[in-house]
N, CA, C and O atoms as a GROMACS GRO file, in nm:
protein
  228
    1MET      N    1  13.976  14.695   6.465
    1MET     CA    2  13.962  14.551   6.471
    1MET      C    3  14.070  14.492   6.562
    1MET      O    4  14.043  14.398   6.637
    2ASN      N    5  14.191  14.547   6.556
    2ASN     CA    6  14.300  14.498   6.637
    2ASN      C    7  14.270  14.518   6.786
    2ASN      O    8  14.303  14.433   6.868
    3SER      N    9  14.208  14.632   6.820
    3SER     CA   10  14.173  14.660   6.958
    3SER      C   11  14.068  14.560   7.008
    3SER      O   12  14.075  14.515   7.123
    4LEU      N   13  13.972  14.527   6.924
    4LEU     CA   14  13.870  14.429   6.961
    4LEU      C   15  13.932  14.293   6.986
    4LEU      O   16  13.894  14.223   7.080
    5LEU      N   17  14.027  14.255   6.903
    5LEU     CA   18  14.096  14.127   6.920
    5LEU      C   19  14.174  14.125   7.052
    5LEU      O   20  14.178  14.022   7.119
    6LYS      N   21  14.236  14.235   7.088
    6LYS     CA   22  14.309  14.244   7.215
    6LYS      C   23  14.215  14.231   7.333
    6LYS      O   24  14.247  14.163   7.431
    7LYS      N   25  14.099  14.296   7.325
    7LYS     CA   26  14.001  14.288   7.433
    7LYS      C   27  13.949  14.146   7.451
    7LYS      O   28  13.937  14.097   7.563
    8ILE      N   29  13.919  14.081   7.341
    8ILE     CA   30  13.869  13.943   7.347
    8ILE      C   31  13.975  13.850   7.403
    8ILE      O   32  13.944  13.763   7.485
    9THR      N   33  14.098  13.867   7.360
    9THR     CA   34  14.208  13.785   7.411
    9THR      C   35  14.226  13.808   7.561
    9THR      O   36  14.246  13.712   7.636
   10PHE      N   37  14.219  13.932   7.604
   10PHE     CA   38  14.232  13.964   7.746
   10PHE      C   39  14.120  13.900   7.827
   10PHE      O   40  14.145  13.843   7.933
   11LEU      N   41  13.997  13.909   7.778
   11LEU     CA   42  13.884  13.850   7.850
   11LEU      C   43  13.896  13.698   7.857
   11LEU      O   44  13.864  13.639   7.960
   12LEU      N   45  13.941  13.634   7.751
   12LEU     CA   46  13.960  13.490   7.752
   12LEU      C   47  14.070  13.450   7.849
   12LEU      O   48  14.057  13.350   7.921
   13LEU      N   49  14.177  13.527   7.852
   13LEU     CA   50  14.286  13.499   7.943
   13LEU      C   51  14.240  13.510   8.088
   13LEU      O   52  14.273  13.425   8.171
   14ILE      N   53  14.165  13.614   8.117
   14ILE     CA   54  14.113  13.631   8.254
   14ILE      C   55  14.018  13.518   8.290
   14ILE      O   56  14.022  13.468   8.402
   15SER      N   57  13.935  13.477   8.197
   15SER     CA   58  13.840  13.370   8.228
   15SER      C   59  13.909  13.238   8.255
   15SER      O   60  13.858  13.156   8.330
   16PHE      N   61  14.026  13.216   8.195
   16PHE     CA   62  14.100  13.093   8.222
   16PHE      C   63  14.179  13.102   8.353
   16PHE      O   64  14.198  13.002   8.421
   17LEU      N   65  14.226  13.222   8.387
   17LEU     CA   66  14.309  13.237   8.506
   17LEU      C   67  14.227  13.235   8.635
   17LEU      O   68  14.273  13.182   8.736
   18PHE      N   69  14.108  13.290   8.632
   18PHE     CA   70  14.025  13.295   8.752
   18PHE      C   71  13.922  13.184   8.746
   18PHE      O   72  13.861  13.160   8.641
   19SER      N   73  13.902  13.119   8.857
   19SER     CA   74  13.795  13.019   8.860
   19SER      C   75  13.663  13.094   8.871
   19SER      O   76  13.657  13.202   8.930
   20SER      N   77  13.561  13.038   8.818
   20SER     CA   78  13.431  13.107   8.816
   20SER      C   79  13.377  13.125   8.957
   20SER      O   80  13.308  13.224   8.984
   21CYS      N   81  13.406  13.034   9.047
   21CYS     CA   82  13.355  13.046   9.184
   21CYS      C   83  13.413  13.168   9.254
   21CYS      O   84  13.340  13.239   9.324
   22SER      N   85  13.541  13.193   9.238
   22SER     CA   86  13.600  13.308   9.306
   22SER      C   87  13.551  13.439   9.247
   22SER      O   88  13.534  13.537   9.320
   23VAL      N   89  13.528  13.443   9.118
   23VAL     CA   90  13.477  13.565   9.056
   23VAL      C   91  13.335  13.593   9.104
   23VAL      O   92  13.303  13.706   9.140
   24ILE      N   93  13.250  13.491   9.105
   24ILE     CA   94  13.112  13.508   9.150
   24ILE      C   95  13.110  13.545   9.298
   24ILE      O   96  13.029  13.627   9.341
   25SER      N   97  13.198  13.484   9.376
   25SER     CA   98  13.206  13.516   9.519
   25SER      C   99  13.242  13.662   9.540
   25SER      O  100  13.185  13.728   9.626
   26GLY      N  101  13.335  13.713   9.463
   26GLY     CA  102  13.372  13.854   9.473
   26GLY      C  103  13.259  13.947   9.436
   26GLY      O  104  13.239  14.051   9.498
   27ILE      N  105  13.184  13.909   9.334
   27ILE     CA  106  13.070  13.991   9.291
   27ILE      C  107  12.965  13.995   9.402
   27ILE      O  108  12.911  14.102   9.431
   28PHE      N  109  12.935  13.880   9.462
   28PHE     CA  110  12.834  13.877   9.567
   28PHE      C  111  12.880  13.952   9.692
   28PHE      O  112  12.799  14.017   9.758
   29LYS      N  113  13.008  13.943   9.726
   29LYS     CA  114  13.058  14.016   9.842
   29LYS      C  115  13.045  14.167   9.819
   29LYS      O  116  13.007  14.241   9.910
   30ALA      N  117  13.076  14.212   9.701
   30ALA     CA  118  13.062  14.354   9.669
   30ALA      C  119  12.914  14.394   9.672
   30ALA      O  120  12.880  14.502   9.720
   31GLY      N  121  12.829  14.307   9.621
   31GLY     CA  122  12.684  14.334   9.622
   31GLY      C  123  12.628  14.344   9.761
   31GLY      O  124  12.544  14.429   9.789
   32ILE      N  125  12.675  14.257   9.850
   32ILE     CA  126  12.628  14.260   9.988
   32ILE      C  127  12.673  14.389  10.055
   32ILE      O  128  12.595  14.452  10.128
   33GLY      N  129  12.796  14.430  10.031
   33GLY     CA  130  12.846  14.554  10.090
   33GLY      C  131  12.767  14.674  10.044
   33GLY      O  132  12.732  14.761  10.125
   34VAL      N  133  12.739  14.681   9.917
   34VAL     CA  134  12.661  14.793   9.862
   34VAL      C  135  12.519  14.790   9.916
   34VAL      O  136  12.462  14.894   9.949
   35GLY      N  137  12.462  14.670   9.925
   35GLY     CA  138  12.326  14.657   9.978
   35GLY      C  139  12.316  14.703  10.123
   35GLY      O  140  12.221  14.773  10.159
   36VAL      N  141  12.412  14.664  10.204
   36VAL     CA  142  12.413  14.706  10.345
   36VAL      C  143  12.427  14.857  10.354
   36VAL      O  144  12.359  14.922  10.434
   37PHE      N  145  12.513  14.914  10.273
   37PHE     CA  146  12.532  15.060  10.273
   37PHE      C  147  12.402  15.131  10.236
   37PHE      O  148  12.366  15.231  10.299
   38ILE      N  149  12.332  15.083  10.135
   38ILE     CA  150  12.207  15.146  10.091
   38ILE      C  151  12.101  15.137  10.200
   38ILE      O  152  12.030  15.234  10.225
   39VAL      N  153  12.091  15.021  10.266
   39VAL     CA  154  11.992  15.005  10.373
   39VAL      C  155  12.022  15.100  10.488
   39VAL      O  156  11.930  15.163  10.541
   40ILE      N  157  12.148  15.111  10.527
   40ILE     CA  158  12.185  15.202  10.636
   40ILE      C  159  12.155  15.347  10.597
   40ILE      O  160  12.108  15.425  10.679
   41ALA      N  161  12.183  15.383  10.473
   41ALA     CA  162  12.155  15.519  10.427
   41ALA      C  163  12.006  15.549  10.429
   41ALA      O  164  11.965  15.657  10.470
   42ILE      N  165  11.923  15.454  10.386
   42ILE     CA  166  11.778  15.474  10.385
   42ILE      C  167  11.725  15.488  10.528
   42ILE      O  168  11.642  15.574  10.555
   43VAL      N  169  11.773  15.403  10.618
   43VAL     CA  170  11.730  15.412  10.758
   43VAL      C  171  11.770  15.546  10.818
   43VAL      O  172  11.692  15.607  10.890
   44ALA      N  173  11.891  15.592  10.789
   44ALA     CA  174  11.936  15.722  10.841
   44ALA      C  175  11.850  15.836  10.787
   44ALA      O  176  11.816  15.928  10.861
   45ILE      N  177  11.814  15.830  10.661
   45ILE     CA  178  11.729  15.934  10.600
   45ILE      C  179  11.591  15.932  10.663
   45ILE      O  180  11.534  16.037  10.691
   46LEU      N  181  11.536  15.812  10.684
   46LEU     CA  182  11.404  15.802  10.747
   46LEU      C  183  11.406  15.857  10.889
   46LEU      O  184  11.313  15.927  10.929
   47ILE      N  185  11.509  15.826  10.966
   47ILE     CA  186  11.520  15.879  11.102
   47ILE      C  187  11.530  16.031  11.099
   47ILE      O  188  11.469  16.099  11.182
   48PHE      N  189  11.607  16.085  11.005
   48PHE     CA  190  11.620  16.229  10.992
   48PHE      C  191  11.485  16.294  10.960
   48PHE      O  192  11.449  16.396  11.019
   49ILE      N  193  11.410  16.235  10.868
   49ILE     CA  194  11.279  16.290  10.829
   49ILE      C  195  11.181  16.282  10.946
   49ILE      O  196  11.107  16.377  10.970
   50ILE      N  197  11.180  16.171  11.017
   50ILE     CA  198  11.089  16.155  11.131
   50ILE      C  199  11.122  16.257  11.240
   50ILE      O  200  11.032  16.315  11.300
   51LYS      N  201  11.251  16.279  11.266
   51LYS     CA  202  11.289  16.377  11.367
   51LYS      C  203  11.250  16.519  11.325
   51LYS      O  204  11.211  16.600  11.408
   52LYS      N  205  11.261  16.549  11.196
   52LYS     CA  206  11.224  16.683  11.148
   52LYS      C  207  11.076  16.710  11.167
   52LYS      O  208  11.037  16.819  11.209
   53PHE      N  209  10.992  16.610  11.137
   53PHE     CA  210  10.848  16.630  11.146
   53PHE      C  211  10.796  16.618  11.290
   53PHE      O  212  10.695  16.679  11.324
   54SER      N  213  10.864  16.542  11.373
   54SER     CA  214  10.815  16.523  11.509
   54SER      C  215  10.853  16.639  11.601
   54SER      O  216  10.786  16.662  11.701
   55SER      N  217  10.958  16.710  11.569
   55SER     CA  218  10.998  16.823  11.656
   55SER      C  219  10.944  16.954  11.599
   55SER      O  220  11.013  17.024  11.525
   56LYS      N  221  10.820  16.986  11.635
   56LYS     CA  222  10.757  17.110  11.589
   56LYS      C  223  10.763  17.212  11.702
   56LYS      O  224  10.679  17.210  11.792
   57ASP      N  225  10.860  17.297  11.697
   57ASP     CA  226  10.881  17.397  11.802
   57ASP      C  227  10.803  17.523  11.775
   57ASP      O  228  10.809  17.618  11.854
   0.00000   0.00000   0.00000
């Protein structure tokens, strides 16, 4: 129970110290970075697959 109380206190303290806009902004920036990485990885995989099937020696 004491550990739960510490966690709740910590979360409340963080929520008061950080403004909600900066927290949400950080989440979206991280999301955009991950999204760009995933898109680049998918495009690279597709190019690799197309090259494998198109080069029939």
